[in-house]
FIPA-871604 format. One record per residue: residue in one letter; x, y, z of N, C-alpha, C in turn. Coordinates in steps of 0.2 Angstrom, whole numbers, plus 5000, padded with zeros to 4 digits. Example, Ala and Ser with C-alpha at 12.3 -4.5 7.8 and 13.67 -1.06 7.14 Angstrom:
% FIPA-871604
A506649725039506249785039506649845039 S506449895035506849955036506450005039 
***
This chain:
% FIPA-871604
M505749135101505149175099505149195092 L504549185089504449205082504449275081 K504849305077504849375076504249395071 K503949445073503349475068503449535066 I503249555060503249615056502649635053 A502449695053501849715049502049765044 I501749755038501949805033501249835031 V501249905031500649945030500649985023 T500249975019500250005012499550015010 P499450065006498750075003498450024999 W498849984995498649934991499249884991 F499049824989499649774990499449714985 G499949684982499949634977500549624973 E500549564971501149544966501149584960 D500549604958500449634951500549714951 Q500749744957500849814958501349834954 K501349894951501849924946502249974949 G501950014954502350064958502950044961 G503450084962504050064966503950054973 A503550094977503450084984503050014985 E502550004980502049954981502449884979 Q502849884974503249824973503749814978 Q504049864981504549854986504249824992 A503549844994503249825000503149744999 F502949724992502849654991503449614992 Q503949644989504649604989504849604996 L504849655000505049645007504649595011 A503949595010503549555014503649485012 T503749465005503949395003504649375006 R505049415005505749405008505849395015 F505449435019505449425026505149355028 S504549345025504249285026504649225024 G504949225019505449175016506049165021 R506149205025506649205030506449185037 G505749165038505549135044505149185048 L505149255046504749295050504049295049 K503649305054502849305053502749375050 V502449385044502249445041501549455040 D501249515043500549535042500649595037 V500149595032500149655028499449685029 L499449745031498849785032498749835026 T498149825023498049865017497349875016 T497149905010496449915009496249865003 C495649875002495349824997495449864990 G495749914990495949954983496449914979 H496449934973496849894968497549934967 S497450004965498050034964497950114964 F498450154963498450224963497950244958 L497950214952497550234947496850214947 S496650164951495950144952495550184956 N494950174956494450214959494550194967 W494650244971494850234978494150234982 S493650234979492950234982492650164981 E492950124977492750054975493149994977 D492949954981493349894983493449854977 F494149834976494349784971494349714974 Y494649714980494749644983494249644989 P494049574990493549574996493949595003 S493549615007493849635014493949575018 G494349575023494549525027495249495027 Q495349435030496049415030496149355025 Q496649355022496849305018497549285019 E497649215019498349195020498649165013 L499149195010499449175004499849115004 P499949084999500349024999501049035002 S501349095001501949105004501949115012 G501349115015501349115022501149185024 L501149235020500949305021500249305023 V500049345028499349355030499249425028 V498749435023498549505021497849515024 Q497849575027497149595030496949655026 R496449655023496149705019495549735022 F495549805022495049845025494649885019 P493949885020493549915015493749985014 L493650015008493750085006493050125008 D493150185009492650235010492650275004 S492150325004492050364998492650424999 R492850454994493350504995493150564990 N493350624992493250684988493850684983 E493650664977494150664972494450724970 K493950774969494250844967494650874973 L494450864979494950894984495650864984 F495650794983496250764983496650784977 D496350794971496750814965496950884966 D496650924969496850994970497451004975 V497350964981497950964986498550924982 N498450874979499050844976499350884971 A498950924967499250964962499651024965 Q499451044971499751094974500451074977 L500451014980501050984983501550964977 L501250944972501750924966502050994963 G501651044964501951114961502351154966 T502451124972502751164977503551164975 K503851224975504551234973504951204979 K505451164977505951134982506351194986 L506351184992506751234996507451224995 R507651164994508351144994508451084989 A508951084985508951034979508950964983 G508550924980508550854982508150844989 V507850894991507450894998506750914996 S506250864997505550884996505250935001 P504850975000504651025005504050995009 V503850935007503250895010503550855016 
***
């Protein structure tokens, strides 16, 4: 029986610069290279720094040459000010214990 795995990430691609995004891409390609069926579920967004209300990639399913199946979902509008306010509050939260995030 072929083992399947799904990787879910807000954005996905070989050109991603963030640590988590690059890790997701590397895991997906390495699992696929070892014979696992890998589906990636992600948005049509490009990156953390791009506009989260505008699709960069087309929606739908795409199979990459590596065998990965990428399913992209369209973005919806977002409240940028609310996100920025909550994000700033979270980033400014004092840690309760060294090395442990309060989130």
